[in-house]
All heavy atoms as a GROMACS GRO file, in nm:
protein
  523
    1ALA      N    1   1.527   0.005   0.860
    1ALA     CA    2   1.509  -0.096   0.757
    1ALA      C    3   1.512  -0.237   0.817
    1ALA      O    4   1.437  -0.323   0.774
    1ALA     CB    5   1.615  -0.081   0.649
    2ASP      N    6   1.599  -0.257   0.918
    2ASP     CA    7   1.607  -0.390   0.980
    2ASP      C    8   1.476  -0.426   1.049
    2ASP      O    9   1.430  -0.540   1.038
    2ASP     CB   10   1.722  -0.395   1.082
    2ASP     CG   11   1.859  -0.394   1.016
    2ASP    OD1   12   1.868  -0.430   0.897
    2ASP    OD2   13   1.956  -0.356   1.084
    3LEU      N   14   1.419  -0.331   1.120
    3LEU     CA   15   1.293  -0.357   1.190
    3LEU      C   16   1.181  -0.388   1.090
    3LEU      O   17   1.103  -0.482   1.109
    3LEU     CB   18   1.254  -0.237   1.277
    3LEU     CG   19   1.124  -0.249   1.354
    3LEU    CD1   20   1.126  -0.370   1.446
    3LEU    CD2   21   1.097  -0.122   1.432
    4VAL      N   22   1.173  -0.312   0.982
    4VAL     CA   23   1.070  -0.336   0.880
    4VAL      C   24   1.090  -0.474   0.818
    4VAL      O   25   0.993  -0.548   0.798
    4VAL     CB   26   1.073  -0.225   0.773
    4VAL    CG1   27   0.978  -0.258   0.658
    4VAL    CG2   28   1.036  -0.091   0.834
    5ALA      N   29   1.214  -0.511   0.790
    5ALA     CA   30   1.242  -0.642   0.732
    5ALA      C   31   1.198  -0.753   0.828
    5ALA      O   32   1.139  -0.854   0.785
    5ALA     CB   33   1.390  -0.655   0.700
    6GLN      N   34   1.222  -0.736   0.957
    6GLN     CA   35   1.181  -0.836   1.055
    6GLN      C   36   1.030  -0.847   1.065
    6GLN      O   37   0.975  -0.957   1.074
    6GLN     CB   38   1.241  -0.803   1.192
    6GLN     CG   39   1.391  -0.821   1.196
    6GLN     CD   40   1.452  -0.775   1.327
    6GLN    OE1   41   1.381  -0.741   1.421
    6GLN    NE2   42   1.584  -0.773   1.332
    7ILE      N   43   0.962  -0.734   1.060
    7ILE     CA   44   0.815  -0.736   1.064
    7ILE      C   45   0.759  -0.805   0.940
    7ILE      O   46   0.667  -0.887   0.949
    7ILE     CB   47   0.760  -0.592   1.078
    7ILE    CG1   48   0.795  -0.536   1.216
    7ILE    CG2   49   0.609  -0.589   1.054
    7ILE    CD1   50   0.768  -0.389   1.232
    8CYS      N   51   0.816  -0.775   0.824
    8CYS     CA   52   0.770  -0.839   0.700
    8CYS      C   53   0.797  -0.988   0.705
    8CYS      O   54   0.712  -1.068   0.661
    8CYS     CB   55   0.839  -0.776   0.580
    8CYS     SG   56   0.788  -0.606   0.549
    9ASP      N   57   0.911  -1.028   0.758
    9ASP     CA   58   0.944  -1.170   0.771
    9ASP      C   59   0.845  -1.242   0.862
    9ASP      O   60   0.797  -1.351   0.831
    9ASP     CB   61   1.087  -1.185   0.823
    9ASP     CG   62   1.130  -1.330   0.830
    9ASP    OD1   63   1.117  -1.400   0.727
    9ASP    OD2   64   1.175  -1.374   0.939
   10LEU      N   65   0.812  -1.179   0.974
   10LEU     CA   66   0.713  -1.238   1.065
   10LEU      C   67   0.577  -1.252   0.996
   10LEU      O   68   0.508  -1.353   1.011
   10LEU     CB   69   0.697  -1.153   1.191
   10LEU     CG   70   0.803  -1.171   1.297
   10LEU    CD1   71   0.785  -1.069   1.408
   10LEU    CD2   72   0.800  -1.312   1.353
   11GLY      N   73   0.538  -1.150   0.922
   11GLY     CA   74   0.412  -1.156   0.848
   11GLY      C   75   0.410  -1.273   0.752
   11GLY      O   76   0.311  -1.347   0.744
   12GLN      N   77   0.519  -1.294   0.680
   12GLN     CA   78   0.526  -1.405   0.586
   12GLN      C   79   0.523  -1.539   0.658
   12GLN      O   80   0.455  -1.632   0.616
   12GLN     CB   81   0.652  -1.394   0.500
   12GLN     CG   82   0.647  -1.278   0.403
   12GLN     CD   83   0.780  -1.253   0.333
   12GLN    OE1   84   0.879  -1.318   0.361
   12GLN    NE2   85   0.780  -1.157   0.240
   13ARG      N   86   0.593  -1.550   0.770
   13ARG     CA   87   0.596  -1.675   0.847
   13ARG      C   88   0.458  -1.715   0.897
   13ARG      O   89   0.425  -1.832   0.904
   13ARG     CB   90   0.689  -1.662   0.967
   13ARG     CG   91   0.833  -1.664   0.932
   13ARG     CD   92   0.915  -1.668   1.058
   13ARG     NE   93   1.049  -1.621   1.035
   13ARG     CZ   94   1.143  -1.622   1.128
   13ARG    NH1   95   1.116  -1.663   1.250
   13ARG    NH2   96   1.263  -1.577   1.099
   14PHE      N   97   0.380  -1.617   0.936
   14PHE     CA   98   0.247  -1.643   0.992
   14PHE      C   99   0.135  -1.622   0.891
   14PHE      O  100   0.018  -1.616   0.926
   14PHE     CB  101   0.224  -1.558   1.117
   14PHE     CG  102   0.309  -1.599   1.233
   14PHE    CD1  103   0.426  -1.530   1.262
   14PHE    CD2  104   0.275  -1.708   1.311
   14PHE    CE1  105   0.506  -1.567   1.368
   14PHE    CE2  106   0.355  -1.747   1.417
   14PHE     CZ  107   0.471  -1.677   1.446
   15ASP      N  108   0.173  -1.610   0.764
   15ASP     CA  109   0.077  -1.593   0.655
   15ASP      C  110  -0.016  -1.473   0.679
   15ASP      O  111  -0.138  -1.482   0.664
   15ASP     CB  112  -0.005  -1.721   0.634
   15ASP     CG  113  -0.072  -1.725   0.499
   15ASP    OD1  114  -0.019  -1.664   0.404
   15ASP    OD2  115  -0.178  -1.790   0.487
   16LEU      N  116   0.045  -1.361   0.717
   16LEU     CA  117  -0.028  -1.237   0.742
   16LEU      C  118   0.012  -1.132   0.641
   16LEU      O  119   0.125  -1.131   0.592
   16LEU     CB  120   0.004  -1.184   0.882
   16LEU     CG  121  -0.033  -1.273   0.999
   16LEU    CD1  122   0.025  -1.217   1.128
   16LEU    CD2  123  -0.184  -1.286   1.010
   17ARG      N  124  -0.080  -1.045   0.610
   17ARG     CA  125  -0.049  -0.931   0.524
   17ARG      C  126   0.014  -0.822   0.609
   17ARG      O  127  -0.033  -0.793   0.719
   17ARG     CB  128  -0.176  -0.878   0.459
   17ARG     CG  129  -0.236  -0.977   0.361
   17ARG     CD  130  -0.369  -0.934   0.310
   17ARG     NE  131  -0.362  -0.801   0.248
   17ARG     CZ  132  -0.468  -0.734   0.208
   17ARG    NH1  133  -0.588  -0.783   0.223
   17ARG    NH2  134  -0.454  -0.616   0.150
   18VAL      N  135   0.120  -0.763   0.559
   18VAL     CA  136   0.185  -0.651   0.626
   18VAL      C  137   0.159  -0.526   0.543
   18VAL      O  138   0.189  -0.524   0.424
   18VAL     CB  139   0.337  -0.676   0.641
   18VAL    CG1  140   0.406  -0.555   0.701
   18VAL    CG2  141   0.363  -0.800   0.724
   19VAL      N  142   0.103  -0.424   0.607
   19VAL     CA  143   0.068  -0.302   0.537
   19VAL      C  144   0.155  -0.188   0.589
   19VAL      O  145   0.154  -0.156   0.707
   19VAL     CB  146  -0.081  -0.265   0.559
   19VAL    CG1  147  -0.116  -0.138   0.484
   19VAL    CG2  148  -0.172  -0.380   0.516
   20ALA      N  149   0.231  -0.127   0.500
   20ALA     CA  150   0.309  -0.008   0.534
   20ALA      C  151   0.225   0.113   0.498
   20ALA      O  152   0.173   0.124   0.387
   20ALA     CB  153   0.440  -0.007   0.456
   21VAL      N  154   0.212   0.204   0.592
   21VAL     CA  155   0.133   0.326   0.568
   21VAL      C  156   0.225   0.446   0.557
   21VAL      O  157   0.336   0.447   0.608
   21VAL     CB  158   0.028   0.347   0.679
   21VAL    CG1  159  -0.071   0.232   0.682
   21VAL    CG2  160   0.093   0.363   0.814
   22GLY      N  161   0.178   0.546   0.487
   22GLY     CA  162   0.253   0.670   0.475
   22GLY      C  163   0.358   0.669   0.366
   22GLY      O  164   0.453   0.747   0.370
   23VAL      N  165   0.342   0.583   0.265
   23VAL     CA  166   0.439   0.575   0.156
   23VAL      C  167   0.422   0.698   0.066
   23VAL      O  168   0.316   0.721   0.011
   23VAL     CB  169   0.421   0.445   0.076
   23VAL    CG1  170   0.519   0.438  -0.040
   23VAL    CG2  171   0.436   0.324   0.167
   24GLU      N  172   0.530   0.774   0.054
   24GLU     CA  173   0.523   0.900  -0.021
   24GLU      C  174   0.618   0.906  -0.140
   24GLU      O  175   0.602   0.993  -0.225
   24GLU     CB  176   0.551   1.017   0.073
   24GLU     CG  177   0.447   1.032   0.181
   24GLU     CD  178   0.468   1.155   0.267
   24GLU    OE1  179   0.560   1.234   0.238
   24GLU    OE2  180   0.392   1.171   0.363
   25THR      N  181   0.716   0.816  -0.149
   25THR     CA  182   0.813   0.824  -0.258
   25THR      C  183   0.831   0.689  -0.325
   25THR      O  184   0.805   0.584  -0.266
   25THR     CB  185   0.951   0.871  -0.208
   25THR    OG1  186   1.007   0.769  -0.124
   25THR    CG2  187   0.942   1.004  -0.133
   26GLU      N  188   0.878   0.693  -0.449
   26GLU     CA  189   0.909   0.570  -0.523
   26GLU      C  190   1.019   0.491  -0.450
   26GLU      O  191   1.015   0.369  -0.447
   26GLU     CB  192   0.954   0.603  -0.665
   26GLU     CG  193   0.845   0.650  -0.757
   26GLU     CD  194   0.753   0.537  -0.802
   26GLU    OE1  195   0.795   0.420  -0.804
   26GLU    OE2  196   0.637   0.568  -0.835
   27ASP      N  197   1.116   0.561  -0.394
   27ASP     CA  198   1.225   0.494  -0.321
   27ASP      C  199   1.170   0.415  -0.203
   27ASP      O  200   1.213   0.301  -0.179
   27ASP     CB  201   1.329   0.595  -0.273
   27ASP     CG  202   1.415   0.650  -0.385
   27ASP    OD1  203   1.424   0.584  -0.492
   27ASP    OD2  204   1.472   0.759  -0.366
   28GLN      N  205   1.077   0.473  -0.130
   28GLN     CA  206   1.015   0.402  -0.018
   28GLN      C  207   0.942   0.277  -0.068
   28GLN      O  208   0.954   0.169  -0.009
   28GLN     CB  209   0.918   0.492   0.057
   28GLN     CG  210   0.982   0.603   0.134
   28GLN     CD  211   0.881   0.701   0.190
   28GLN    OE1  212   0.768   0.713   0.140
   28GLN    NE2  213   0.921   0.774   0.293
   29LEU      N  214   0.869   0.293  -0.176
   29LEU     CA  215   0.794   0.181  -0.232
   29LEU      C  216   0.886   0.068  -0.275
   29LEU      O  217   0.862  -0.049  -0.245
   29LEU     CB  218   0.711   0.230  -0.352
   29LEU     CG  219   0.617   0.130  -0.417
   29LEU    CD1  220   0.510   0.085  -0.320
   29LEU    CD2  221   0.554   0.193  -0.541
   30LEU      N  222   0.995   0.102  -0.343
   30LEU     CA  223   1.091   0.000  -0.387
   30LEU      C  224   1.158  -0.068  -0.269
   30LEU      O  225   1.175  -0.190  -0.269
   30LEU     CB  226   1.195   0.063  -0.480
   30LEU     CG  227   1.144   0.113  -0.614
   30LEU    CD1  228   1.254   0.190  -0.688
   30LEU    CD2  229   1.094  -0.003  -0.699
   31GLN      N  230   1.196   0.009  -0.169
   31GLN     CA  231   1.261  -0.048  -0.051
   31GLN      C  232   1.167  -0.144   0.022
   31GLN      O  233   1.206  -0.253   0.063
   31GLN     CB  234   1.308   0.062   0.044
   31GLN     CG  235   1.383   0.014   0.164
   31GLN     CD  236   1.518  -0.048   0.130
   31GLN    OE1  237   1.575  -0.026   0.025
   31GLN    NE2  238   1.568  -0.129   0.220
   32LEU      N  239   1.042  -0.105   0.036
   32LEU     CA  240   0.943  -0.191   0.101
   32LEU      C  241   0.922  -0.321   0.024
   32LEU      O  242   0.910  -0.428   0.083
   32LEU     CB  243   0.811  -0.117   0.119
   32LEU     CG  244   0.813  -0.008   0.226
   32LEU    CD1  245   0.694   0.085   0.209
   32LEU    CD2  246   0.814  -0.071   0.365
   33ALA      N  247   0.920  -0.312  -0.107
   33ALA     CA  248   0.907  -0.432  -0.190
   33ALA      C  249   1.026  -0.525  -0.168
   33ALA      O  250   1.010  -0.647  -0.155
   33ALA     CB  251   0.893  -0.395  -0.336
   34LYS      N  252   1.146  -0.468  -0.163
   34LYS     CA  253   1.267  -0.549  -0.139
   34LYS      C  254   1.264  -0.616  -0.003
   34LYS      O  255   1.316  -0.726   0.014
   34LYS     CB  256   1.392  -0.462  -0.151
   34LYS     CG  257   1.425  -0.419  -0.290
   34LYS     CD  258   1.549  -0.330  -0.292
   34LYS     CE  259   1.575  -0.274  -0.430
   34LYS     NZ  260   1.688  -0.180  -0.430
   35LEU      N  261   1.203  -0.549   0.094
   35LEU     CA  262   1.197  -0.602   0.229
   35LEU      C  263   1.084  -0.704   0.248
   35LEU      O  264   1.073  -0.765   0.353
   35LEU     CB  265   1.182  -0.488   0.331
   35LEU     CG  266   1.301  -0.392   0.339
   35LEU    CD1  267   1.267  -0.275   0.430
   35LEU    CD2  268   1.426  -0.463   0.386
   36GLY      N  269   1.000  -0.719   0.146
   36GLY     CA  270   0.895  -0.819   0.152
   36GLY      C  271   0.762  -0.770   0.204
   36GLY      O  272   0.677  -0.849   0.243
   37CYS      N  273   0.741  -0.638   0.204
   37CYS     CA  274   0.613  -0.583   0.249
   37CYS      C  275   0.505  -0.618   0.147
   37CYS      O  276   0.521  -0.593   0.028
   37CYS     CB  277   0.625  -0.432   0.267
   37CYS     SG  278   0.478  -0.360   0.338
   38SER      N  279   0.395  -0.674   0.194
   38SER     CA  280   0.292  -0.723   0.102
   38SER      C  281   0.197  -0.615   0.051
   38SER      O  282   0.144  -0.626  -0.059
   38SER     CB  283   0.212  -0.836   0.167
   38SER     OG  284   0.154  -0.793   0.288
   39ASP      N  285   0.173  -0.511   0.131
   39ASP     CA  286   0.078  -0.407   0.092
   39ASP      C  287   0.127  -0.271   0.139
   39ASP      O  288   0.192  -0.261   0.243
   39ASP     CB  289  -0.060  -0.433   0.153
   39ASP     CG  290  -0.122  -0.561   0.101
   39ASP    OD1  291  -0.169  -0.561  -0.013
   39ASP    OD2  292  -0.124  -0.661   0.176
   40VAL      N  293   0.092  -0.168   0.064
   40VAL     CA  294   0.129  -0.032   0.102
   40VAL      C  295   0.012   0.062   0.078
   40VAL      O  296  -0.076   0.034  -0.004
   40VAL     CB  297   0.253   0.020   0.024
   40VAL    CG1  298   0.375  -0.063   0.055
   40VAL    CG2  299   0.228   0.025  -0.124
   41GLN      N  300   0.014   0.173   0.148
   41GLN     CA  301  -0.080   0.280   0.122
   41GLN      C  302  -0.009   0.410   0.152
   41GLN      O  303   0.088   0.414   0.226
   41GLN     CB  304  -0.208   0.266   0.203
   41GLN     CG  305  -0.190   0.289   0.351
   41GLN     CD  306  -0.321   0.275   0.426
   41GLN    OE1  307  -0.398   0.184   0.400
   41GLN    NE2  308  -0.346   0.365   0.517
   42GLY      N  309  -0.056   0.515   0.091
   42GLY     CA  310   0.004   0.644   0.117
   42GLY      C  311  -0.019   0.741   0.003
   42GLY      O  312  -0.079   0.707  -0.100
   43TYR      N  313   0.032   0.860   0.021
   43TYR     CA  314   0.011   0.969  -0.073
   43TYR      C  315   0.060   0.935  -0.214
   43TYR      O  316  -0.001   0.975  -0.312
   43TYR     CB  317   0.082   1.096  -0.023
   43TYR     CG  318   0.043   1.220  -0.098
   43TYR    CD1  319  -0.069   1.293  -0.060
   43TYR    CD2  320   0.115   1.263  -0.207
   43TYR    CE1  321  -0.106   1.406  -0.129
   43TYR    CE2  322   0.079   1.376  -0.277
   43TYR     CZ  323  -0.033   1.447  -0.238
   43TYR     OH  324  -0.071   1.559  -0.307
   44LEU      N  325   0.168   0.859  -0.224
   44LEU     CA  326   0.221   0.822  -0.355
   44LEU      C  327   0.117   0.749  -0.439
   44LEU      O  328   0.104   0.773  -0.559
   44LEU     CB  329   0.346   0.734  -0.339
   44LEU     CG  330   0.407   0.680  -0.469
   44LEU    CD1  331   0.467   0.794  -0.551
   44LEU    CD2  332   0.513   0.577  -0.438
   45LEU      N  333   0.042   0.662  -0.378
   45LEU     CA  334  -0.054   0.578  -0.450
   45LEU      C  335  -0.193   0.639  -0.458
   45LEU      O  336  -0.263   0.620  -0.557
   45LEU     CB  337  -0.062   0.441  -0.384
   45LEU     CG  338   0.072   0.370  -0.374
   45LEU    CD1  339   0.062   0.248  -0.285
   45LEU    CD2  340   0.124   0.333  -0.511
   46ALA      N  341  -0.233   0.709  -0.353
   46ALA     CA  342  -0.367   0.768  -0.350
   46ALA      C  343  -0.369   0.885  -0.255
   46ALA      O  344  -0.383   0.867  -0.134
   46ALA     CB  345  -0.470   0.663  -0.307
   47PRO      N  346  -0.353   1.006  -0.309
   47PRO     CA  347  -0.358   1.124  -0.221
   47PRO      C  348  -0.495   1.134  -0.154
   47PRO      O  349  -0.595   1.083  -0.206
   47PRO     CB  350  -0.338   1.241  -0.318
   47PRO     CG  351  -0.290   1.182  -0.444
   47PRO     CD  352  -0.331   1.040  -0.447
   48PRO      N  353  -0.501   1.196  -0.037
   48PRO     CA  354  -0.630   1.211   0.030
   48PRO      C  355  -0.729   1.291  -0.055
   48PRO      O  356  -0.688   1.378  -0.131
   48PRO     CB  357  -0.597   1.286   0.159
   48PRO     CG  358  -0.452   1.317   0.155
   48PRO     CD  359  -0.392   1.259   0.033
   49VAL      N  360  -0.854   1.257  -0.042
   49VAL     CA  361  -0.960   1.330  -0.113
   49VAL      C  362  -1.066   1.370  -0.011
   49VAL      O  363  -1.084   1.303   0.090
   49VAL     CB  364  -1.025   1.245  -0.225
   49VAL    CG1  365  -0.925   1.210  -0.332
   49VAL    CG2  366  -1.089   1.120  -0.170
   50PRO      N  367  -1.138   1.478  -0.038
   50PRO     CA  368  -1.248   1.515   0.051
   50PRO      C  369  -1.353   1.404   0.054
   50PRO      O  370  -1.373   1.333  -0.046
   50PRO     CB  371  -1.305   1.642  -0.013
   50PRO     CG  372  -1.196   1.694  -0.101
   50PRO     CD  373  -1.119   1.574  -0.146
   51LEU      N  374  -1.418   1.390   0.167
   51LEU     CA  375  -1.518   1.285   0.184
   51LEU      C  376  -1.624   1.289   0.073
   51LEU      O  377  -1.664   1.185   0.022
   51LEU     CB  378  -1.584   1.296   0.321
   51LEU     CG  379  -1.687   1.189   0.356
   51LEU    CD1  380  -1.625   1.049   0.345
   51LEU    CD2  381  -1.744   1.212   0.493
   52LYS      N  382  -1.664   1.410   0.033
   52LYS     CA  383  -1.768   1.420  -0.070
   52LYS      C  384  -1.723   1.360  -0.204
   52LYS      O  385  -1.803   1.319  -0.284
   52LYS     CB  386  -1.812   1.565  -0.087
   52LYS     CG  387  -1.705   1.658  -0.138
   52LYS     CD  388  -1.757   1.801  -0.144
   52LYS     CE  389  -1.655   1.897  -0.192
   52LYS     NZ  390  -1.617   1.885  -0.330
   53ASP      N  391  -1.591   1.353  -0.228
   53ASP     CA  392  -1.539   1.296  -0.352
   53ASP      C  393  -1.501   1.149  -0.341
   53ASP      O  394  -1.472   1.084  -0.440
   53ASP     CB  395  -1.415   1.375  -0.398
   53ASP     CG  396  -1.445   1.521  -0.424
   53ASP    OD1  397  -1.561   1.553  -0.456
   53ASP    OD2  398  -1.353   1.603  -0.412
   54PHE      N  399  -1.500   1.096  -0.218
   54PHE     CA  400  -1.452   0.961  -0.195
   54PHE      C  401  -1.528   0.855  -0.274
   54PHE      O  402  -1.469   0.768  -0.336
   54PHE     CB  403  -1.457   0.929  -0.046
   54PHE     CG  404  -1.415   0.788  -0.014
   54PHE    CD1  405  -1.282   0.751  -0.024
   54PHE    CD2  406  -1.507   0.693   0.024
   54PHE    CE1  407  -1.242   0.622   0.004
   54PHE    CE2  408  -1.468   0.564   0.052
   54PHE     CZ  409  -1.336   0.529   0.042
   55HIS      N  410  -1.658   0.861  -0.273
   55HIS     CA  411  -1.738   0.760  -0.343
   55HIS      C  412  -1.712   0.762  -0.493
   55HIS      O  413  -1.708   0.658  -0.557
   55HIS     CB  414  -1.887   0.777  -0.312
   55HIS     CG  415  -1.920   0.746  -0.170
   55HIS    ND1  416  -1.917   0.618  -0.120
   55HIS    CD2  417  -1.953   0.827  -0.067
   55HIS    CE1  418  -1.948   0.621   0.008
   55HIS    NE2  419  -1.970   0.746   0.043
   56GLN      N  420  -1.691   0.879  -0.550
   56GLN     CA  421  -1.661   0.888  -0.692
   56GLN      C  422  -1.525   0.824  -0.721
   56GLN      O  423  -1.512   0.748  -0.817
   56GLN     CB  424  -1.661   1.033  -0.738
   56GLN     CG  425  -1.631   1.048  -0.887
   56GLN     CD  426  -1.632   1.193  -0.931
   56GLN    OE1  427  -1.666   1.283  -0.855
   56GLN    NE2  428  -1.594   1.216  -1.054
   57VAL      N  429  -1.425   0.852  -0.638
   57VAL     CA  430  -1.292   0.793  -0.656
   57VAL      C  431  -1.301   0.641  -0.642
   57VAL      O  432  -1.247   0.566  -0.722
   57VAL     CB  433  -1.190   0.851  -0.555
   57VAL    CG1  434  -1.060   0.774  -0.558
   57VAL    CG2  435  -1.167   0.998  -0.583
   58LEU      N  436  -1.371   0.595  -0.540
   58LEU     CA  437  -1.387   0.452  -0.518
   58LEU      C  438  -1.457   0.387  -0.637
   58LEU      O  439  -1.416   0.281  -0.684
   58LEU     CB  440  -1.466   0.426  -0.389
   58LEU     CG  441  -1.482   0.282  -0.347
   58LEU    CD1  442  -1.346   0.218  -0.322
   58LEU    CD2  443  -1.569   0.273  -0.223
   59GLY      N  444  -1.559   0.451  -0.690
   59GLY     CA  445  -1.630   0.399  -0.807
   59GLY      C  446  -1.539   0.389  -0.927
   59GLY      O  447  -1.543   0.291  -1.001
   60ASN      N  448  -1.454   0.488  -0.949
   60ASN     CA  449  -1.360   0.486  -1.061
   60ASN      C  450  -1.259   0.374  -1.047
   60ASN      O  451  -1.223   0.308  -1.143
   60ASN     CB  452  -1.287   0.620  -1.074
   60ASN     CG  453  -1.379   0.731  -1.123
   60ASN    OD1  454  -1.487   0.705  -1.176
   60ASN    ND2  455  -1.339   0.853  -1.099
   61LYS      N  456  -1.212   0.348  -0.925
   61LYS     CA  457  -1.115   0.240  -0.900
   61LYS      C  458  -1.179   0.106  -0.930
   61LYS      O  459  -1.120   0.020  -0.991
   61LYS     CB  460  -1.064   0.243  -0.755
   61LYS     CG  461  -0.990   0.366  -0.717
   61LYS     CD  462  -0.847   0.357  -0.756
   61LYS     CE  463  -0.774   0.480  -0.702
   61LYS     NZ  464  -0.657   0.511  -0.774
   62ARG      N  465  -1.303   0.087  -0.885
   62ARG     CA  466  -1.373  -0.039  -0.909
   62ARG      C  467  -1.397  -0.059  -1.058
   62ARG      O  468  -1.380  -0.168  -1.110
   62ARG     CB  469  -1.506  -0.040  -0.835
   62ARG     CG  470  -1.491  -0.060  -0.688
   62ARG     CD  471  -1.625  -0.066  -0.621
   62ARG     NE  472  -1.610  -0.087  -0.479
   62ARG     CZ  473  -1.710  -0.077  -0.394
   62ARG    NH1  474  -1.831  -0.047  -0.436
   62ARG    NH2  475  -1.689  -0.098  -0.266
   63GLN      N  476  -1.437   0.048  -1.126
   63GLN     CA  477  -1.462   0.040  -1.269
   63GLN      C  478  -1.333   0.004  -1.344
   63GLN      O  479  -1.332  -0.081  -1.430
   63GLN     CB  480  -1.513   0.175  -1.318
   63GLN     CG  481  -1.626   0.167  -1.414
   63GLN     CD  482  -1.682   0.305  -1.442
   63GLN    OE1  483  -1.610   0.406  -1.441
   63GLN    NE2  484  -1.811   0.312  -1.465
   64SER      N  485  -1.224   0.066  -1.306
   64SER     CA  486  -1.094   0.039  -1.369
   64SER      C  487  -1.051  -0.105  -1.347
   64SER      O  488  -1.001  -0.170  -1.437
   64SER     CB  489  -0.989   0.135  -1.312
   64SER     OG  490  -0.863   0.106  -1.366
   65ALA      N  491  -1.074  -0.158  -1.229
   65ALA     CA  492  -1.037  -0.297  -1.197
   65ALA      C  493  -1.118  -0.396  -1.280
   65ALA      O  494  -1.065  -0.497  -1.324
   65ALA     CB  495  -1.057  -0.325  -1.048
   66HIS      N  496  -1.244  -0.365  -1.305
   66HIS     CA  497  -1.328  -0.454  -1.384
   66HIS      C  498  -1.291  -0.452  -1.532
   66HIS      O  499  -1.312  -0.549  -1.604
   66HIS     CB  500  -1.475  -0.418  -1.369
   66HIS     CG  501  -1.530  -0.450  -1.234
   66HIS    ND1  502  -1.531  -0.577  -1.183
   66HIS    CD2  503  -1.585  -0.371  -1.138
   66HIS    CE1  504  -1.585  -0.577  -1.062
   66HIS    NE2  505  -1.618  -0.451  -1.033
   67ASN      N  506  -1.234  -0.341  -1.578
   67ASN     CA  507  -1.197  -0.329  -1.718
   67ASN      C  508  -1.063  -0.396  -1.751
   67ASN      O  509  -1.028  -0.410  -1.864
   67ASN     CB  510  -1.192  -0.182  -1.760
   67ASN     CG  511  -1.330  -0.119  -1.760
   67ASN    OD1  512  -1.430  -0.187  -1.772
   67ASN    ND2  513  -1.336   0.012  -1.744
   68HIS      N  514  -0.986  -0.434  -1.648
   68HIS     CA  515  -0.854  -0.495  -1.672
   68HIS      C  516  -0.855  -0.638  -1.641
   68HIS      O  517  -0.884  -0.719  -1.596
   68HIS     CB  518  -0.747  -0.425  -1.587
   68HIS     CG  519  -0.718  -0.288  -1.638
   68HIS    ND1  520  -0.793  -0.180  -1.599
   68HIS    CD2  521  -0.626  -0.241  -1.724
   68HIS    CE1  522  -0.746  -0.071  -1.659
   68HIS    NE2  523  -0.644  -0.106  -1.735
   0.00000   0.00000   0.00000
């Protein structure tokens, strides 16, 4: 946790986005938010999909973003 906090702090100091990968639980997501992580990705937010389905998933995400 200390190392992640230091990396997030450096990112903020240098106006960089810090991306945590492999987030699988709500606890991990909450801890990363507390530590100042700006972006996350992982199974919790978007499970892997077969390549043939990727464009459909991406299209749905874009459509959802435009509707909100």
